PyMOL Python script that loads the backbone (N, CA, C, O; Angstrom):
from pymol import cmd

cmd.read_pdbstr("""\
ATOM      1  N   MET A   1      44.590 -29.596 -31.292  1.00  0.00           N
ATOM      2  CA  MET A   1      45.336 -30.984 -30.809  1.00  0.00           C
ATOM      3  C   MET A   1      44.382 -32.021 -30.910  1.00  0.00           C
ATOM      4  O   MET A   1      43.297 -31.753 -30.394  1.00  0.00           O
ATOM      5  N   SER A   2      44.534 -33.545 -31.631  1.00  0.00           N
ATOM      6  CA  SER A   2      43.457 -34.158 -31.202  1.00  0.00           C
ATOM      7  C   SER A   2      43.572 -34.767 -29.658  1.00  0.00           C
ATOM      8  O   SER A   2      44.319 -34.340 -28.778  1.00  0.00           O
ATOM      9  N   ALA A   3      42.641 -35.870 -29.561  1.00  0.00           N
ATOM     10  CA  ALA A   3      42.443 -36.304 -28.445  1.00  0.00           C
ATOM     11  C   ALA A   3      43.790 -37.336 -27.993  1.00  0.00           C
ATOM     12  O   ALA A   3      44.132 -37.632 -26.848  1.00  0.00           O
ATOM     13  N   ASN A   4      44.397 -37.753 -29.259  1.00  0.00           N
ATOM     14  CA  ASN A   4      45.395 -38.739 -28.877  1.00  0.00           C
ATOM     15  C   ASN A   4      46.960 -38.115 -28.868  1.00  0.00           C
ATOM     16  O   ASN A   4      48.025 -38.617 -28.509  1.00  0.00           O
ATOM     17  N   SER A   5      46.664 -36.971 -29.350  1.00  0.00           N
ATOM     18  CA  SER A   5      48.102 -36.200 -29.777  1.00  0.00           C
ATOM     19  C   SER A   5      48.580 -35.832 -28.149  1.00  0.00           C
ATOM     20  O   SER A   5      47.840 -35.675 -27.178  1.00  0.00           O
ATOM     21  N   ARG A   6      50.323 -35.743 -28.225  1.00  0.00           N
ATOM     22  CA  ARG A   6      50.619 -35.220 -27.181  1.00  0.00           C
ATOM     23  C   ARG A   6      51.707 -34.143 -27.562  1.00  0.00           C
ATOM     24  O   ARG A   6      52.401 -34.216 -28.576  1.00  0.00           O
ATOM     25  N   GLU A   7      51.766 -33.196 -26.684  1.00  0.00           N
ATOM     26  CA  GLU A   7      52.536 -32.163 -27.040  1.00  0.00           C
ATOM     27  C   GLU A   7      53.708 -32.127 -25.923  1.00  0.00           C
ATOM     28  O   GLU A   7      53.440 -32.163 -24.722  1.00  0.00           O
ATOM     29  N   THR A   8      55.086 -32.051 -26.440  1.00  0.00           N
ATOM     30  CA  THR A   8      56.129 -31.888 -25.400  1.00  0.00           C
ATOM     31  C   THR A   8      56.536 -30.462 -25.383  1.00  0.00           C
ATOM     32  O   THR A   8      56.744 -29.710 -26.335  1.00  0.00           O
ATOM     33  N   LEU A   9      56.617 -30.214 -23.945  1.00  0.00           N
ATOM     34  CA  LEU A   9      56.982 -28.658 -23.782  1.00  0.00           C
ATOM     35  C   LEU A   9      58.299 -28.971 -22.616  1.00  0.00           C
ATOM     36  O   LEU A   9      58.333 -29.631 -21.577  1.00  0.00           O
ATOM     37  N   THR A  10      59.243 -28.218 -23.292  1.00  0.00           N
ATOM     38  CA  THR A  10      60.472 -27.998 -22.597  1.00  0.00           C
ATOM     39  C   THR A  10      60.260 -26.968 -21.471  1.00  0.00           C
ATOM     40  O   THR A  10      59.723 -25.865 -21.570  1.00  0.00           O
ATOM     41  N   VAL A  11      60.874 -27.645 -20.210  1.00  0.00           N
ATOM     42  CA  VAL A  11      60.788 -26.833 -18.994  1.00  0.00           C
ATOM     43  C   VAL A  11      62.470 -26.030 -18.509  1.00  0.00           C
ATOM     44  O   VAL A  11      63.320 -26.814 -18.086  1.00  0.00           O
ATOM     45  N   THR A  12      62.715 -25.052 -18.566  1.00  0.00           N
ATOM     46  CA  THR A  12      63.808 -24.502 -17.945  1.00  0.00           C
ATOM     47  C   THR A  12      63.719 -23.908 -16.687  1.00  0.00           C
ATOM     48  O   THR A  12      62.688 -23.313 -16.373  1.00  0.00           O
ATOM     49  N   VAL A  13      64.899 -24.015 -15.743  1.00  0.00           N
ATOM     50  CA  VAL A  13      65.088 -23.274 -14.331  1.00  0.00           C
ATOM     51  C   VAL A  13      66.146 -22.840 -14.387  1.00  0.00           C
ATOM     52  O   VAL A  13      67.107 -23.310 -14.995  1.00  0.00           O
ATOM     53  N   ASP A  14      66.084 -21.711 -13.640  1.00  0.00           N
ATOM     54  CA  ASP A  14      67.151 -20.850 -13.558  1.00  0.00           C
ATOM     55  C   ASP A  14      66.907 -20.624 -11.940  1.00  0.00           C
ATOM     56  O   ASP A  14      65.860 -20.142 -11.507  1.00  0.00           O
ATOM     57  N   LEU A  15      68.022 -21.040 -11.093  1.00  0.00           N
ATOM     58  CA  LEU A  15      67.823 -20.782  -9.869  1.00  0.00           C
ATOM     59  C   LEU A  15      68.968 -19.655  -9.122  1.00  0.00           C
ATOM     60  O   LEU A  15      70.160 -19.513  -9.397  1.00  0.00           O
ATOM     61  N   SER A  16      68.301 -19.075  -8.293  1.00  0.00           N
ATOM     62  CA  SER A  16      69.269 -17.882  -7.571  1.00  0.00           C
ATOM     63  C   SER A  16      70.488 -18.448  -6.785  1.00  0.00           C
ATOM     64  O   SER A  16      70.304 -19.490  -6.157  1.00  0.00           O
ATOM     65  N   LEU A  17      71.778 -17.830  -6.757  1.00  0.00           N
ATOM     66  CA  LEU A  17      72.911 -18.375  -5.914  1.00  0.00           C
ATOM     67  C   LEU A  17      72.142 -18.744  -4.644  1.00  0.00           C
ATOM     68  O   LEU A  17      72.401 -19.904  -4.324  1.00  0.00           O
ATOM     69  N   ASP A  18      71.464 -18.270  -3.991  1.00  0.00           N
ATOM     70  CA  ASP A  18      70.887 -18.392  -2.620  1.00  0.00           C
ATOM     71  C   ASP A  18      69.807 -19.543  -2.647  1.00  0.00           C
ATOM     72  O   ASP A  18      69.554 -20.161  -1.612  1.00  0.00           O
ATOM     73  N   ALA A  19      69.187 -19.817  -3.808  1.00  0.00           N
ATOM     74  CA  ALA A  19      67.943 -20.925  -4.096  1.00  0.00           C
ATOM     75  C   ALA A  19      67.125 -20.127  -3.265  1.00  0.00           C
ATOM     76  O   ALA A  19      66.926 -20.588  -2.141  1.00  0.00           O
ATOM     77  N   VAL A  20      66.464 -18.760  -3.614  1.00  0.00           N
ATOM     78  CA  VAL A  20      65.297 -18.167  -3.115  1.00  0.00           C
ATOM     79  C   VAL A  20      64.614 -18.077  -4.111  1.00  0.00           C
ATOM     80  O   VAL A  20      63.498 -18.531  -3.859  1.00  0.00           O
ATOM     81  N   VAL A  21      64.725 -17.579  -5.550  1.00  0.00           N
ATOM     82  CA  VAL A  21      64.180 -17.040  -6.494  1.00  0.00           C
ATOM     83  C   VAL A  21      64.263 -18.167  -7.804  1.00  0.00           C
ATOM     84  O   VAL A  21      65.407 -18.521  -8.087  1.00  0.00           O
ATOM     85  N   ALA A  22      63.502 -18.567  -8.360  1.00  0.00           N
ATOM     86  CA  ALA A  22      63.580 -19.619  -9.441  1.00  0.00           C
ATOM     87  C   ALA A  22      62.890 -18.749 -10.757  1.00  0.00           C
ATOM     88  O   ALA A  22      61.874 -18.062 -10.654  1.00  0.00           O
ATOM     89  N   THR A  23      63.616 -18.925 -11.904  1.00  0.00           N
ATOM     90  CA  THR A  23      62.952 -18.253 -12.760  1.00  0.00           C
ATOM     91  C   THR A  23      62.685 -19.111 -13.857  1.00  0.00           C
ATOM     92  O   THR A  23      63.672 -19.407 -14.530  1.00  0.00           O
ATOM     93  N   VAL A  24      61.508 -19.619 -14.228  1.00  0.00           N
ATOM     94  CA  VAL A  24      60.670 -20.934 -14.759  1.00  0.00           C
ATOM     95  C   VAL A  24      60.333 -20.629 -16.429  1.00  0.00           C
ATOM     96  O   VAL A  24      59.621 -19.705 -16.821  1.00  0.00           O
ATOM     97  N   ARG A  25      60.803 -21.317 -17.027  1.00  0.00           N
ATOM     98  CA  ARG A  25      60.158 -21.055 -18.587  1.00  0.00           C
ATOM     99  C   ARG A  25      59.544 -22.401 -19.102  1.00  0.00           C
ATOM    100  O   ARG A  25      60.195 -23.420 -19.333  1.00  0.00           O
ATOM    101  N   ILE A  26      58.218 -22.253 -19.244  1.00  0.00           N
ATOM    102  CA  ILE A  26      57.535 -23.777 -19.738  1.00  0.00           C
ATOM    103  C   ILE A  26      57.145 -23.420 -21.032  1.00  0.00           C
ATOM    104  O   ILE A  26      56.272 -22.571 -21.214  1.00  0.00           O
ATOM    105  N   GLY A  27      57.641 -23.918 -21.827  1.00  0.00           N
ATOM    106  CA  GLY A  27      57.504 -24.013 -23.397  1.00  0.00           C
ATOM    107  C   GLY A  27      58.167 -22.860 -23.485  1.00  0.00           C
ATOM    108  O   GLY A  27      59.214 -22.511 -22.939  1.00  0.00           O
ATOM    109  N   ASN A  28      56.986 -21.925 -24.720  1.00  0.00           N
ATOM    110  CA  ASN A  28      57.417 -20.547 -25.019  1.00  0.00           C
ATOM    111  C   ASN A  28      56.538 -19.705 -24.352  1.00  0.00           C
ATOM    112  O   ASN A  28      56.018 -18.788 -24.988  1.00  0.00           O
ATOM    113  N   ALA A  29      56.261 -19.877 -23.067  1.00  0.00           N
ATOM    114  CA  ALA A  29      55.668 -19.046 -22.385  1.00  0.00           C
ATOM    115  C   ALA A  29      56.534 -18.111 -21.594  1.00  0.00           C
ATOM    116  O   ALA A  29      57.640 -18.502 -21.219  1.00  0.00           O
ATOM    117  N   ALA A  30      56.040 -16.701 -21.268  1.00  0.00           N
ATOM    118  CA  ALA A  30      56.991 -15.571 -20.841  1.00  0.00           C
ATOM    119  C   ALA A  30      57.393 -16.656 -19.365  1.00  0.00           C
ATOM    120  O   ALA A  30      56.720 -17.544 -18.841  1.00  0.00           O
ATOM    121  N   PRO A  31      58.577 -16.191 -19.073  1.00  0.00           N
ATOM    122  CA  PRO A  31      59.308 -16.745 -17.968  1.00  0.00           C
ATOM    123  C   PRO A  31      58.124 -16.345 -16.525  1.00  0.00           C
ATOM    124  O   PRO A  31      57.357 -15.383 -16.468  1.00  0.00           O
ATOM    125  N   ALA A  32      58.307 -17.343 -15.580  1.00  0.00           N
ATOM    126  CA  ALA A  32      57.675 -16.786 -14.018  1.00  0.00           C
ATOM    127  C   ALA A  32      58.963 -16.729 -13.287  1.00  0.00           C
ATOM    128  O   ALA A  32      60.026 -17.328 -13.453  1.00  0.00           O
ATOM    129  N   VAL A  33      58.595 -15.897 -12.488  1.00  0.00           N
ATOM    130  CA  VAL A  33      59.755 -15.668 -11.324  1.00  0.00           C
ATOM    131  C   VAL A  33      59.122 -15.724 -10.094  1.00  0.00           C
ATOM    132  O   VAL A  33      58.301 -14.839  -9.857  1.00  0.00           O
ATOM    133  N   CYS A  34      59.367 -16.720  -9.124  1.00  0.00           N
ATOM    134  CA  CYS A  34      58.749 -17.207  -8.140  1.00  0.00           C
ATOM    135  C   CYS A  34      59.808 -17.443  -7.494  1.00  0.00           C
ATOM    136  O   CYS A  34      60.932 -17.677  -7.940  1.00  0.00           O
ATOM    137  N   LYS A  35      59.275 -17.353  -5.886  1.00  0.00           N
ATOM    138  CA  LYS A  35      59.891 -17.550  -4.737  1.00  0.00           C
ATOM    139  C   LYS A  35      59.983 -18.946  -4.478  1.00  0.00           C
ATOM    140  O   LYS A  35      58.995 -19.630  -4.212  1.00  0.00           O
ATOM    141  N   ALA A  36      61.327 -19.455  -4.559  1.00  0.00           N
ATOM    142  CA  ALA A  36      61.499 -20.994  -4.036  1.00  0.00           C
ATOM    143  C   ALA A  36      61.367 -21.379  -2.492  1.00  0.00           C
ATOM    144  O   ALA A  36      62.216 -21.139  -1.634  1.00  0.00           O
ATOM    145  N   LEU A  37      60.249 -21.968  -2.316  1.00  0.00           N
ATOM    146  CA  LEU A  37      59.786 -22.569  -0.861  1.00  0.00           C
ATOM    147  C   LEU A  37      60.905 -23.665  -0.170  1.00  0.00           C
ATOM    148  O   LEU A  37      61.238 -23.624   1.014  1.00  0.00           O
ATOM    149  N   GLY A  38      61.360 -24.556  -1.072  1.00  0.00           N
ATOM    150  CA  GLY A  38      62.468 -25.488  -0.846  1.00  0.00           C
ATOM    151  C   GLY A  38      62.758 -25.893  -1.921  1.00  0.00           C
ATOM    152  O   GLY A  38      62.119 -25.680  -2.951  1.00  0.00           O
ATOM    153  N   VAL A  39      63.960 -26.655  -1.798  1.00  0.00           N
ATOM    154  CA  VAL A  39      64.751 -27.174  -2.690  1.00  0.00           C
ATOM    155  C   VAL A  39      65.449 -28.201  -2.277  1.00  0.00           C
ATOM    156  O   VAL A  39      66.343 -28.093  -1.437  1.00  0.00           O
ATOM    157  N   GLU A  40      65.021 -29.569  -2.965  1.00  0.00           N
ATOM    158  CA  GLU A  40      65.916 -31.143  -2.510  1.00  0.00           C
ATOM    159  C   GLU A  40      66.906 -31.076  -3.544  1.00  0.00           C
ATOM    160  O   GLU A  40      66.644 -30.644  -4.667  1.00  0.00           O
ATOM    161  N   ARG A  41      67.918 -31.449  -3.235  1.00  0.00           N
ATOM    162  CA  ARG A  41      69.011 -31.672  -4.074  1.00  0.00           C
ATOM    163  C   ARG A  41      69.785 -33.141  -4.037  1.00  0.00           C
ATOM    164  O   ARG A  41      70.055 -33.756  -3.006  1.00  0.00           O
ATOM    165  N   ASP A  42      70.091 -33.577  -5.432  1.00  0.00           N
ATOM    166  CA  ASP A  42      70.493 -35.061  -5.749  1.00  0.00           C
ATOM    167  C   ASP A  42      71.994 -35.278  -4.856  1.00  0.00           C
ATOM    168  O   ASP A  42      72.342 -34.455  -4.010  1.00  0.00           O
ATOM    169  N   GLU A  43      72.817 -36.522  -5.189  1.00  0.00           N
ATOM    170  CA  GLU A  43      74.007 -36.734  -4.344  1.00  0.00           C
ATOM    171  C   GLU A  43      75.197 -35.707  -4.951  1.00  0.00           C
ATOM    172  O   GLU A  43      76.297 -35.548  -4.421  1.00  0.00           O
ATOM    173  N   THR A  44      74.703 -35.006  -6.257  1.00  0.00           N
ATOM    174  CA  THR A  44      75.988 -34.355  -6.799  1.00  0.00           C
ATOM    175  C   THR A  44      75.687 -32.930  -6.300  1.00  0.00           C
ATOM    176  O   THR A  44      76.596 -32.136  -6.543  1.00  0.00           O
ATOM    177  N   GLY A  45      74.359 -32.302  -5.500  1.00  0.00           N
ATOM    178  CA  GLY A  45      74.503 -30.816  -5.047  1.00  0.00           C
ATOM    179  C   GLY A  45      73.438 -30.548  -5.917  1.00  0.00           C
ATOM    180  O   GLY A  45      72.683 -29.665  -5.509  1.00  0.00           O
ATOM    181  N   GLN A  46      73.123 -31.116  -7.133  1.00  0.00           N
ATOM    182  CA  GLN A  46      72.100 -30.256  -8.252  1.00  0.00           C
ATOM    183  C   GLN A  46      70.716 -30.238  -7.608  1.00  0.00           C
ATOM    184  O   GLN A  46      70.269 -31.037  -6.784  1.00  0.00           O
ATOM    185  N   PRO A  47      70.143 -29.199  -8.132  1.00  0.00           N
ATOM    186  CA  PRO A  47      68.679 -29.250  -7.623  1.00  0.00           C
ATOM    187  C   PRO A  47      67.705 -30.508  -8.359  1.00  0.00           C
ATOM    188  O   PRO A  47      67.642 -30.778  -9.558  1.00  0.00           O
ATOM    189  N   SER A  48      67.030 -31.120  -7.291  1.00  0.00           N
ATOM    190  CA  SER A  48      66.196 -32.371  -8.013  1.00  0.00           C
ATOM    191  C   SER A  48      64.853 -31.901  -8.070  1.00  0.00           C
ATOM    192  O   SER A  48      64.091 -32.234  -8.978  1.00  0.00           O
ATOM    193  N   LYS A  49      64.571 -31.242  -7.262  1.00  0.00           N
ATOM    194  CA  LYS A  49      63.064 -30.447  -6.749  1.00  0.00           C
ATOM    195  C   LYS A  49      63.055 -29.470  -6.338  1.00  0.00           C
ATOM    196  O   LYS A  49      63.682 -29.238  -5.305  1.00  0.00           O
ATOM    197  N   ILE A  50      62.363 -28.539  -6.961  1.00  0.00           N
ATOM    198  CA  ILE A  50      61.929 -27.381  -6.412  1.00  0.00           C
ATOM    199  C   ILE A  50      60.521 -27.067  -6.081  1.00  0.00           C
ATOM    200  O   ILE A  50      59.679 -27.130  -6.976  1.00  0.00           O
ATOM    201  N   TYR A  51      60.105 -26.651  -4.575  1.00  0.00           N
ATOM    202  CA  TYR A  51      58.842 -26.432  -4.568  1.00  0.00           C
ATOM    203  C   TYR A  51      58.464 -24.658  -4.523  1.00  0.00           C
ATOM    204  O   TYR A  51      58.905 -23.911  -3.650  1.00  0.00           O
ATOM    205  N   LEU A  52      57.518 -24.193  -5.718  1.00  0.00           N
ATOM    206  CA  LEU A  52      57.280 -22.754  -5.503  1.00  0.00           C
ATOM    207  C   LEU A  52      56.124 -22.410  -4.912  1.00  0.00           C
ATOM    208  O   LEU A  52      55.244 -23.184  -4.536  1.00  0.00           O
ATOM    209  N   ASP A  53      56.143 -20.783  -4.805  1.00  0.00           N
ATOM    210  CA  ASP A  53      55.236 -20.468  -4.136  1.00  0.00           C
ATOM    211  C   ASP A  53      53.700 -20.015  -4.504  1.00  0.00           C
ATOM    212  O   ASP A  53      52.765 -19.502  -3.889  1.00  0.00           O
ATOM    213  N   ARG A  54      53.941 -20.472  -5.809  1.00  0.00           N
ATOM    214  CA  ARG A  54      52.468 -20.357  -6.624  1.00  0.00           C
ATOM    215  C   ARG A  54      51.998 -21.470  -7.838  1.00  0.00           C
ATOM    216  O   ARG A  54      52.687 -22.468  -8.052  1.00  0.00           O
ATOM    217  N   PHE A  55      51.123 -21.270  -8.376  1.00  0.00           N
ATOM    218  CA  PHE A  55      50.994 -22.225  -9.177  1.00  0.00           C
ATOM    219  C   PHE A  55      51.136 -21.848 -10.766  1.00  0.00           C
ATOM    220  O   PHE A  55      50.363 -21.032 -11.268  1.00  0.00           O
ATOM    221  N   ILE A  56      52.126 -22.463 -11.500  1.00  0.00           N
ATOM    222  CA  ILE A  56      52.447 -22.024 -12.461  1.00  0.00           C
ATOM    223  C   ILE A  56      52.255 -22.688 -14.076  1.00  0.00           C
ATOM    224  O   ILE A  56      52.492 -22.129 -15.147  1.00  0.00           O
ATOM    225  N   HIS A  57      51.765 -24.013 -13.833  1.00  0.00           N
ATOM    226  CA  HIS A  57      51.543 -24.647 -15.027  1.00  0.00           C
ATOM    227  C   HIS A  57      49.942 -24.995 -15.359  1.00  0.00           C
ATOM    228  O   HIS A  57      49.087 -24.828 -14.488  1.00  0.00           O
ATOM    229  N   LYS A  58      49.738 -25.299 -16.174  1.00  0.00           N
ATOM    230  CA  LYS A  58      48.405 -25.723 -16.700  1.00  0.00           C
ATOM    231  C   LYS A  58      48.737 -27.275 -16.646  1.00  0.00           C
ATOM    232  O   LYS A  58      49.837 -27.820 -16.549  1.00  0.00           O
ATOM    233  N   SER A  59      47.159 -27.961 -16.760  1.00  0.00           N
ATOM    234  CA  SER A  59      47.143 -29.231 -16.762  1.00  0.00           C
ATOM    235  C   SER A  59      47.920 -30.294 -17.654  1.00  0.00           C
ATOM    236  O   SER A  59      47.559 -30.448 -18.821  1.00  0.00           O
ATOM    237  N   VAL A  60      48.895 -30.974 -17.175  1.00  0.00           N
ATOM    238  CA  VAL A  60      49.346 -31.661 -17.529  1.00  0.00           C
ATOM    239  C   VAL A  60      49.072 -33.034 -18.464  1.00  0.00           C
ATOM    240  O   VAL A  60      49.933 -33.752 -18.973  1.00  0.00           O
ATOM    241  N   ARG A  61      47.517 -33.188 -18.537  1.00  0.00           N
ATOM    242  CA  ARG A  61      47.148 -34.146 -19.733  1.00  0.00           C
ATOM    243  C   ARG A  61      47.535 -33.833 -20.960  1.00  0.00           C
ATOM    244  O   ARG A  61      47.411 -32.679 -21.371  1.00  0.00           O
ATOM    245  N   ASN A  62      48.120 -34.935 -21.805  1.00  0.00           N
ATOM    246  CA  ASN A  62      48.271 -34.538 -23.196  1.00  0.00           C
ATOM    247  C   ASN A  62      49.494 -33.644 -23.055  1.00  0.00           C
ATOM    248  O   ASN A  62      49.543 -32.580 -23.672  1.00  0.00           O
ATOM    249  N   ARG A  63      50.338 -33.983 -22.379  1.00  0.00           N
ATOM    250  CA  ARG A  63      51.735 -33.086 -22.266  1.00  0.00           C
ATOM    251  C   ARG A  63      52.751 -33.796 -21.673  1.00  0.00           C
ATOM    252  O   ARG A  63      52.409 -34.382 -20.647  1.00  0.00           O
ATOM    253  N   ASP A  64      54.035 -33.935 -22.049  1.00  0.00           N
ATOM    254  CA  ASP A  64      55.253 -34.407 -21.872  1.00  0.00           C
ATOM    255  C   ASP A  64      56.230 -33.322 -21.580  1.00  0.00           C
ATOM    256  O   ASP A  64      55.951 -32.180 -21.943  1.00  0.00           O
ATOM    257  N   PHE A  65      57.211 -33.537 -21.034  1.00  0.00           N
ATOM    258  CA  PHE A  65      58.266 -32.607 -20.596  1.00  0.00           C
ATOM    259  C   PHE A  65      59.380 -33.003 -20.562  1.00  0.00           C
ATOM    260  O   PHE A  65      59.633 -34.158 -20.218  1.00  0.00           O
ATOM    261  N   ALA A  66      60.311 -32.130 -20.915  1.00  0.00           N
ATOM    262  CA  ALA A  66      61.575 -32.197 -21.270  1.00  0.00           C
ATOM    263  C   ALA A  66      62.314 -31.073 -19.976  1.00  0.00           C
ATOM    264  O   ALA A  66      61.904 -29.933 -19.754  1.00  0.00           O
ATOM    265  N   GLY A  67      63.315 -31.662 -19.350  1.00  0.00           N
ATOM    266  CA  GLY A  67      63.754 -30.645 -18.375  1.00  0.00           C
ATOM    267  C   GLY A  67      63.311 -30.895 -17.080  1.00  0.00           C
ATOM    268  O   GLY A  67      64.073 -31.228 -16.172  1.00  0.00           O
ATOM    269  N   TRP A  68      62.127 -30.750 -16.959  1.00  0.00           N
ATOM    270  CA  TRP A  68      61.393 -30.605 -15.641  1.00  0.00           C
ATOM    271  C   TRP A  68      60.465 -30.983 -15.527  1.00  0.00           C
ATOM    272  O   TRP A  68      59.808 -30.236 -16.251  1.00  0.00           O
ATOM    273  N   ALA A  69      59.415 -32.071 -14.875  1.00  0.00           N
ATOM    274  CA  ALA A  69      58.043 -32.147 -14.624  1.00  0.00           C
ATOM    275  C   ALA A  69      57.431 -31.169 -14.112  1.00  0.00           C
ATOM    276  O   ALA A  69      58.279 -30.751 -13.324  1.00  0.00           O
ATOM    277  N   PRO A  70      56.396 -30.399 -13.990  1.00  0.00           N
ATOM    278  CA  PRO A  70      56.056 -29.780 -13.044  1.00  0.00           C
ATOM    279  C   PRO A  70      54.496 -30.701 -12.454  1.00  0.00           C
ATOM    280  O   PRO A  70      54.005 -31.454 -13.295  1.00  0.00           O
ATOM    281  N   SER A  71      54.008 -30.643 -11.503  1.00  0.00           N
ATOM    282  CA  SER A  71      52.716 -31.234 -10.690  1.00  0.00           C
ATOM    283  C   SER A  71      52.678 -30.566  -9.811  1.00  0.00           C
ATOM    284  O   SER A  71      53.605 -29.784  -9.598  1.00  0.00           O
ATOM    285  N   GLY A  72      51.495 -30.649  -8.921  1.00  0.00           N
ATOM    286  CA  GLY A  72      50.909 -29.942  -7.960  1.00  0.00           C
ATOM    287  C   GLY A  72      49.421 -29.166  -7.938  1.00  0.00           C
ATOM    288  O   GLY A  72      49.363 -28.563  -9.010  1.00  0.00           O
ATOM    289  N   ALA A  73      48.723 -29.028  -7.503  1.00  0.00           N
ATOM    290  CA  ALA A  73      47.279 -28.517  -7.275  1.00  0.00           C
ATOM    291  C   ALA A  73      46.881 -27.255  -6.817  1.00  0.00           C
ATOM    292  O   ALA A  73      46.039 -26.465  -7.244  1.00  0.00           O
ATOM    293  N   ILE A  74      47.769 -27.214  -5.714  1.00  0.00           N
ATOM    294  CA  ILE A  74      47.776 -25.395  -5.375  1.00  0.00           C
ATOM    295  C   ILE A  74      48.958 -24.646  -5.656  1.00  0.00           C
ATOM    296  O   ILE A  74      48.799 -23.441  -5.855  1.00  0.00           O
ATOM    297  N   THR A  75      50.183 -25.146  -5.715  1.00  0.00           N
ATOM    298  CA  THR A  75      51.572 -24.793  -5.914  1.00  0.00           C
ATOM    299  C   THR A  75      52.337 -25.554  -7.125  1.00  0.00           C
ATOM    300  O   THR A  75      51.913 -26.708  -7.187  1.00  0.00           O
ATOM    301  N   THR A  76      53.017 -25.373  -7.800  1.00  0.00           N
ATOM    302  CA  THR A  76      53.689 -25.953  -8.645  1.00  0.00           C
ATOM    303  C   THR A  76      55.210 -26.495  -8.114  1.00  0.00           C
ATOM    304  O   THR A  76      56.093 -25.660  -7.916  1.00  0.00           O
ATOM    305  N   VAL A  77      55.459 -27.906  -7.901  1.00  0.00           N
ATOM    306  CA  VAL A  77      56.514 -28.641  -7.505  1.00  0.00           C
ATOM    307  C   VAL A  77      57.065 -29.013  -8.810  1.00  0.00           C
ATOM    308  O   VAL A  77      56.376 -29.533  -9.687  1.00  0.00           O
ATOM    309  N   LEU A  78      58.388 -28.727  -8.940  1.00  0.00           N
ATOM    310  CA  LEU A  78      59.260 -29.073 -10.132  1.00  0.00           C
ATOM    311  C   LEU A  78      60.227 -30.092  -9.947  1.00  0.00           C
ATOM    312  O   LEU A  78      61.202 -29.952  -9.209  1.00  0.00           O
ATOM    313  N   THR A  79      59.937 -31.290 -10.713  1.00  0.00           N
ATOM    314  CA  THR A  79      60.926 -32.489 -10.477  1.00  0.00           C
ATOM    315  C   THR A  79      62.029 -32.516 -11.677  1.00  0.00           C
ATOM    316  O   THR A  79      61.629 -32.408 -12.836  1.00  0.00           O
ATOM    317  N   ARG A  80      63.218 -32.638 -11.437  1.00  0.00           N
ATOM    318  CA  ARG A  80      64.089 -32.829 -12.342  1.00  0.00           C
ATOM    319  C   ARG A  80      64.019 -34.208 -13.237  1.00  0.00           C
ATOM    320  O   ARG A  80      64.264 -35.281 -12.687  1.00  0.00           O
ATOM    321  N   ILE A  81      63.675 -34.148 -14.636  1.00  0.00           N
ATOM    322  CA  ILE A  81      63.428 -35.600 -15.235  1.00  0.00           C
ATOM    323  C   ILE A  81      65.151 -35.913 -15.278  1.00  0.00           C
ATOM    324  O   ILE A  81      66.092 -35.241 -15.701  1.00  0.00           O
ATOM    325  N   PRO A  82      65.076 -37.127 -14.695  1.00  0.00           N
ATOM    326  CA  PRO A  82      66.630 -38.236 -14.774  1.00  0.00           C
ATOM    327  C   PRO A  82      67.412 -38.081 -16.155  1.00  0.00           C
ATOM    328  O   PRO A  82      66.763 -38.301 -17.177  1.00  0.00           O
ATOM    329  N   GLY A  83      68.265 -37.851 -16.226  1.00  0.00           N
ATOM    330  CA  GLY A  83      69.194 -37.625 -17.203  1.00  0.00           C
ATOM    331  C   GLY A  83      69.484 -35.908 -17.730  1.00  0.00           C
ATOM    332  O   GLY A  83      70.453 -35.498 -18.371  1.00  0.00           O
ATOM    333  N   ALA A  84      68.436 -35.205 -17.277  1.00  0.00           N
ATOM    334  CA  ALA A  84      68.415 -33.697 -17.920  1.00  0.00           C
ATOM    335  C   ALA A  84      69.130 -33.060 -16.889  1.00  0.00           C
ATOM    336  O   ALA A  84      69.126 -33.442 -15.718  1.00  0.00           O
ATOM    337  N   ARG A  85      69.954 -31.759 -17.475  1.00  0.00           N
ATOM    338  CA  ARG A  85      70.994 -31.058 -16.569  1.00  0.00           C
ATOM    339  C   ARG A  85      70.591 -30.047 -17.150  1.00  0.00           C
ATOM    340  O   ARG A  85      71.067 -28.945 -16.876  1.00  0.00           O
TER     341      ARG A  85
END
""", "prot")
cmd.dss("prot")
cmd.show_as("cartoon", "prot")
cmd.util.cbc("prot")
cmd.orient("prot")
């Protein structure tokens, strides 16, 4: 990948009914099963931000995300990208 090219990765999240376990897939990587430390919900009750118990993403430099945007230095925080369902 050249210095100016950007890669787009799709991030999908399946949250358990009790919102304790999140199964996350970033791009083509194997799914990560994590404990959800917290979940923020939007006005419709859908998860808008999920705080995970571990760091599961690589550097976000030169990457765009579809679905959810991962961030964080110690653990991963997933933030739903507006318009994604």
